[in-house]
PLY file of the C-alpha trace (Angstrom):
ply
format ascii 1.0
element vertex 360
property float x
property float y
property float z
element edge 359
property int vertex1
property int vertex2
end_header
0.00 0.00 0.00
3.03 2.31 -0.05
3.01 5.21 -2.46
5.81 4.86 -5.01
8.33 7.63 -5.40
11.11 8.37 -7.84
14.66 9.60 -7.44
15.61 10.59 -3.91
12.21 11.90 -2.88
10.96 10.41 0.40
9.03 7.19 -0.02
5.61 7.36 1.62
4.11 4.42 3.50
0.53 5.66 3.51
-0.86 2.92 5.77
1.30 4.25 8.63
-0.17 7.75 8.41
-2.43 8.80 11.30
-4.87 10.41 8.88
-5.10 7.20 6.88
-5.73 5.04 9.95
-8.28 7.48 11.37
-9.96 9.86 8.95
-10.88 12.38 11.69
-7.25 12.84 12.75
-5.93 16.38 12.71
-2.25 15.35 12.77
-0.11 17.78 10.80
3.42 17.10 12.07
4.90 16.62 8.59
3.23 19.64 7.02
4.33 21.94 9.85
8.00 21.06 9.40
8.06 21.14 5.59
9.75 24.42 4.55
8.56 24.10 0.97
4.81 23.43 1.34
5.26 20.14 -0.52
2.88 18.03 1.59
-0.90 18.01 1.29
-3.09 16.46 3.99
-6.58 15.01 3.69
-8.81 12.37 5.29
-7.02 9.85 3.07
-3.57 10.63 4.46
-0.64 12.62 3.04
0.48 13.32 -0.51
3.83 14.62 -1.72
4.05 17.23 -4.48
7.35 16.31 -6.08
7.55 19.63 -7.92
7.80 21.48 -4.60
9.86 18.96 -2.61
13.50 19.99 -2.03
14.51 16.65 -0.44
15.41 18.20 2.92
14.26 15.07 4.79
12.68 17.01 7.67
9.37 15.17 7.26
11.16 11.88 7.90
12.60 12.97 11.24
9.38 14.67 12.38
6.79 11.95 11.73
6.23 9.80 14.86
4.83 6.86 12.90
7.63 6.78 10.30
5.46 7.42 7.25
8.40 8.85 5.29
11.56 6.99 4.34
14.30 9.30 3.08
16.92 6.98 1.60
19.38 9.84 1.07
19.79 10.37 4.84
22.75 8.13 5.84
21.21 6.93 9.10
22.66 3.41 8.88
26.18 4.76 8.24
25.85 7.03 11.27
24.78 4.14 13.48
27.67 2.00 12.21
30.26 4.62 13.19
32.98 3.28 15.49
34.88 6.52 16.01
34.20 10.25 16.15
32.59 11.46 12.96
31.76 14.74 11.23
28.52 15.46 9.41
27.72 18.46 7.24
24.60 19.69 5.47
24.53 19.66 1.69
23.48 23.33 1.22
26.56 24.59 3.13
28.94 22.67 0.81
31.27 22.08 3.76
33.37 18.93 3.58
32.73 16.21 6.16
32.80 12.43 6.46
29.04 12.26 5.90
26.63 14.66 4.24
22.92 15.06 4.96
20.35 17.21 3.14
19.71 19.18 6.36
21.19 18.84 9.86
17.64 18.92 11.23
16.92 15.67 9.39
19.15 13.67 11.76
16.85 12.00 14.26
17.29 12.71 17.99
17.30 8.98 18.76
20.21 8.39 16.36
22.13 11.25 17.99
21.42 9.75 21.42
22.64 6.29 20.41
25.97 7.72 19.26
26.23 9.84 22.41
25.65 6.77 24.57
28.48 4.91 22.80
30.86 7.78 23.43
31.12 8.81 19.77
31.33 12.55 19.25
29.42 13.85 16.25
30.60 17.20 14.91
27.84 18.96 12.99
29.11 21.33 10.33
27.17 23.92 8.42
24.91 25.43 11.08
26.36 28.86 10.23
24.52 28.50 6.92
21.10 28.05 8.60
20.14 31.73 8.46
20.31 31.86 4.67
19.28 28.26 3.95
16.18 27.42 1.90
15.20 24.92 4.58
14.93 27.64 7.24
13.44 28.37 9.65
12.20 24.80 10.23
15.52 23.03 9.76
17.30 25.30 12.19
14.63 24.95 14.87
14.45 21.16 14.61
18.24 20.98 15.00
18.01 23.11 18.14
15.31 20.86 19.59
17.25 17.70 18.72
20.39 18.90 20.50
18.38 20.00 23.54
16.57 16.64 23.69
19.83 14.65 23.51
21.34 16.76 26.28
18.25 16.26 28.45
18.34 12.49 27.95
22.05 12.46 28.83
21.24 14.18 32.09
18.31 11.85 32.80
20.52 8.77 32.32
23.09 10.19 34.78
25.95 8.68 32.78
29.12 10.75 32.37
30.34 8.54 29.52
27.81 10.03 27.10
29.38 12.37 24.52
26.96 15.00 23.26
27.06 16.12 19.61
29.03 19.28 18.91
28.27 22.18 16.58
30.95 23.98 14.64
28.87 27.13 15.14
26.37 28.07 17.86
22.74 28.34 16.82
20.88 31.28 18.30
17.11 31.39 18.71
14.89 33.98 17.09
11.17 34.69 17.17
10.57 33.67 13.57
11.80 30.15 14.21
9.68 29.73 17.32
6.56 30.79 15.45
7.29 28.27 12.72
6.89 25.42 15.20
4.03 26.75 17.32
1.29 24.89 15.43
2.80 21.43 15.77
3.78 21.93 19.41
0.30 23.20 20.33
-1.24 20.13 18.70
1.04 17.81 20.69
0.41 19.60 23.97
-3.35 19.17 23.67
-2.77 15.49 24.41
-0.62 15.90 27.52
-2.05 14.99 30.89
0.54 17.06 32.75
-1.16 20.42 33.05
-2.57 20.51 29.51
-5.31 17.91 29.81
-7.82 17.55 27.03
-10.61 18.75 29.30
-8.86 22.13 29.60
-8.72 22.68 25.86
-10.75 25.50 24.35
-12.54 23.00 22.15
-13.10 19.24 22.46
-10.76 16.91 20.64
-13.74 15.06 19.18
-16.92 17.01 18.50
-19.00 14.00 17.52
-19.26 10.31 18.19
-16.65 8.35 16.28
-18.02 6.29 13.41
-16.73 2.80 12.76
-16.07 3.73 9.13
-13.59 6.41 10.23
-11.11 3.69 11.23
-9.20 1.97 8.43
-7.55 -1.39 9.09
-3.77 -1.40 8.74
-0.92 -3.56 9.99
0.86 -2.62 13.20
4.32 -1.16 12.76
6.91 -0.16 15.39
9.44 2.34 13.97
13.09 1.38 14.31
13.82 4.59 16.17
11.32 3.58 18.88
13.03 0.20 19.24
16.41 1.93 19.37
15.20 4.33 22.06
14.11 1.37 24.21
17.56 -0.16 23.77
19.29 3.08 24.74
17.19 3.47 27.91
16.93 -0.22 28.82
18.66 0.33 32.17
15.67 2.43 33.29
12.11 1.13 33.45
10.82 4.60 32.67
12.16 8.13 32.34
10.01 11.16 33.06
10.65 13.91 30.50
9.58 17.47 30.08
7.03 17.94 27.32
9.50 19.52 24.88
11.80 16.50 25.03
8.91 14.04 24.70
7.72 16.08 21.71
11.13 15.83 20.02
11.59 12.10 20.68
7.97 11.38 19.59
7.33 9.33 22.69
4.94 9.11 25.64
2.74 6.82 27.71
-1.05 6.95 27.66
-3.33 6.34 30.62
-7.08 5.74 30.79
-9.65 7.27 33.13
-12.86 5.86 34.59
-14.74 7.47 31.70
-13.56 4.65 29.43
-16.61 2.91 27.95
-14.87 -0.11 26.44
-15.67 0.89 22.86
-12.22 -0.41 21.74
-11.71 2.31 19.11
-8.39 3.31 20.67
-6.91 -0.16 20.26
-8.06 -0.28 16.65
-6.40 2.99 15.65
-3.15 2.43 17.60
-0.43 2.22 14.91
1.97 0.03 16.89
-0.34 -2.32 18.79
0.66 -0.66 22.07
-3.00 -0.78 23.10
-4.70 -4.17 23.10
-7.89 -5.77 24.42
-7.89 -8.82 26.71
-11.14 -10.60 27.56
-11.93 -13.30 30.07
-15.26 -14.80 31.15
-16.29 -11.84 33.29
-13.65 -9.18 32.62
-12.79 -6.80 29.79
-9.37 -5.14 30.02
-7.50 -2.47 28.08
-3.75 -3.19 28.16
-0.71 -1.19 27.09
2.82 -2.20 26.15
4.67 0.96 27.13
7.73 0.39 24.98
5.56 0.58 21.85
3.85 3.90 22.58
4.85 6.73 20.23
2.91 9.49 21.94
1.21 10.15 18.59
-2.11 10.92 20.29
-4.19 8.98 17.79
-5.98 7.08 20.56
-6.85 10.37 22.24
-8.22 11.84 19.03
-10.42 8.78 18.48
-11.87 8.64 22.01
-15.36 10.17 22.10
-15.30 10.22 25.91
-11.95 12.02 26.45
-10.98 9.04 28.60
-7.32 8.80 27.53
-4.44 11.07 28.50
-0.81 11.31 27.41
2.11 11.45 29.84
5.61 12.59 28.74
7.45 9.41 29.75
9.81 7.01 27.99
8.95 3.43 28.90
11.77 1.03 28.06
10.62 -2.28 29.52
8.06 -4.31 27.58
5.65 -4.40 30.49
2.04 -5.36 29.89
0.07 -2.99 32.12
-3.70 -2.84 32.60
-5.05 0.64 31.84
-8.71 -0.07 32.52
-10.94 -2.98 33.46
-14.70 -3.44 33.03
-17.16 -6.18 33.94
-18.49 -8.25 31.03
-22.24 -8.86 30.83
-24.11 -11.47 28.83
-27.00 -10.24 26.70
-30.34 -11.68 27.85
-31.57 -11.75 24.28
-28.74 -13.08 22.06
-26.15 -14.29 24.56
-23.36 -11.96 23.37
-20.90 -10.59 25.91
-20.67 -6.81 26.24
-19.26 -4.24 28.66
-21.89 -1.50 28.66
-23.88 -1.74 31.88
-26.82 0.60 31.21
-29.01 -2.21 29.85
-29.56 -5.98 30.08
-29.22 -6.06 26.29
-26.09 -5.78 24.18
-25.82 -2.66 21.95
-27.00 -4.62 18.88
-30.15 -5.99 20.51
-30.83 -2.71 22.27
-30.67 -0.88 18.94
-32.99 -3.47 17.36
-35.45 -3.09 20.24
-35.46 0.71 19.94
-35.97 0.51 16.18
-38.87 -1.94 16.65
-40.51 0.35 19.19
-40.11 3.36 16.90
-41.86 1.53 14.05
-44.71 -0.22 15.86
-45.42 2.00 18.88
0 1
1 2
2 3
3 4
4 5
5 6
6 7
7 8
8 9
9 10
10 11
11 12
12 13
13 14
14 15
15 16
16 17
17 18
18 19
19 20
20 21
21 22
22 23
23 24
24 25
25 26
26 27
27 28
28 29
29 30
30 31
31 32
32 33
33 34
34 35
35 36
36 37
37 38
38 39
39 40
40 41
41 42
42 43
43 44
44 45
45 46
46 47
47 48
48 49
49 50
50 51
51 52
52 53
53 54
54 55
55 56
56 57
57 58
58 59
59 60
60 61
61 62
62 63
63 64
64 65
65 66
66 67
67 68
68 69
69 70
70 71
71 72
72 73
73 74
74 75
75 76
76 77
77 78
78 79
79 80
80 81
81 82
82 83
83 84
84 85
85 86
86 87
87 88
88 89
89 90
90 91
91 92
92 93
93 94
94 95
95 96
96 97
97 98
98 99
99 100
100 101
101 102
102 103
103 104
104 105
105 106
106 107
107 108
108 109
109 110
110 111
111 112
112 113
113 114
114 115
115 116
116 117
117 118
118 119
119 120
120 121
121 122
122 123
123 124
124 125
125 126
126 127
127 128
128 129
129 130
130 131
131 132
132 133
133 134
134 135
135 136
136 137
137 138
138 139
139 140
140 141
141 142
142 143
143 144
144 145
145 146
146 147
147 148
148 149
149 150
150 151
151 152
152 153
153 154
154 155
155 156
156 157
157 158
158 159
159 160
160 161
161 162
162 163
163 164
164 165
165 166
166 167
167 168
168 169
169 170
170 171
171 172
172 173
173 174
174 175
175 176
176 177
177 178
178 179
179 180
180 181
181 182
182 183
183 184
184 185
185 186
186 187
187 188
188 189
189 190
190 191
191 192
192 193
193 194
194 195
195 196
196 197
197 198
198 199
199 200
200 201
201 202
202 203
203 204
204 205
205 206
206 207
207 208
208 209
209 210
210 211
211 212
212 213
213 214
214 215
215 216
216 217
217 218
218 219
219 220
220 221
221 222
222 223
223 224
224 225
225 226
226 227
227 228
228 229
229 230
230 231
231 232
232 233
233 234
234 235
235 236
236 237
237 238
238 239
239 240
240 241
241 242
242 243
243 244
244 245
245 246
246 247
247 248
248 249
249 250
250 251
251 252
252 253
253 254
254 255
255 256
256 257
257 258
258 259
259 260
260 261
261 262
262 263
263 264
264 265
265 266
266 267
267 268
268 269
269 270
270 271
271 272
272 273
273 274
274 275
275 276
276 277
277 278
278 279
279 280
280 281
281 282
282 283
283 284
284 285
285 286
286 287
287 288
288 289
289 290
290 291
291 292
292 293
293 294
294 295
295 296
296 297
297 298
298 299
299 300
300 301
301 302
302 303
303 304
304 305
305 306
306 307
307 308
308 309
309 310
310 311
311 312
312 313
313 314
314 315
315 316
316 317
317 318
318 319
319 320
320 321
321 322
322 323
323 324
324 325
325 326
326 327
327 328
328 329
329 330
330 331
331 332
332 333
333 334
334 335
335 336
336 337
337 338
338 339
339 340
340 341
341 342
342 343
343 344
344 345
345 346
346 347
347 348
348 349
349 350
350 351
351 352
352 353
353 354
354 355
355 356
356 357
357 358
358 359
């Protein structure tokens, strides 16, 4: 189901896109970071306009579900490095051992893995950011990546980590901050720590979710999420500030007592982090924390605002119960169900109401 691409344009795996999996999703991470307005979003997912794309690769590093694969970013060569290495951006034309289309296209998890192994990465070309065609987005993403790596280094309390080094200091400016405000605001609407959904100016979902809004697609765990679990394996969980969680595209969701057991959240979850377990008398919503991307798709799909996002990296593959409900047996058809406002399952209840409306 992947969308073919030519040359070095990013390859798009449409079935991984949040908007494809859930047609009501308002995710716009990729579009916000694209400096060239080359991405168009719809209820069907994302489309790339090759005529506008400049191959900067920023969409690849920004997307939490790994929709974009930019083959011209030498991620594998970076991860295979066994000694200190220099990396430059192509627009600067500065010589280095590796060249990337934009320094902001290097993922924060990749930077962290090298830092953990004690390999110093020297980033060359940041002095060119002010005049670069990929600005202001590329410059701001690079700033956030470096800040996130430094924060993770501090959280791990390991002096052996070697943080990446710039050949020129990047200074903030108001224009760059404004360029990222939309994406950050969207992410923060999901956070349970002080920015709960209930405090938003408008509800995340204005109407009951329809079954047809959810498209079936295979679960997929991005390699960078697996790598992050490996890097932080010595800690069961690491509490982050929201900016760092935003940059690493990670989090842990929790469920409230408002959960109705509709199971929409588990159906839209791109990685299978949320799953349903049923026994004779119990319905349970489970989460595997090391699979959660903090994408917020489950929160968007919940009509009851019963799910919240916490800025935490979970490393261990622990199967935790988020919510548990009692299972009833329908007195009419014998089906099991978890809604307790009737002796009938939703199907039989709907049939009974339709019958009454016609004949009474």
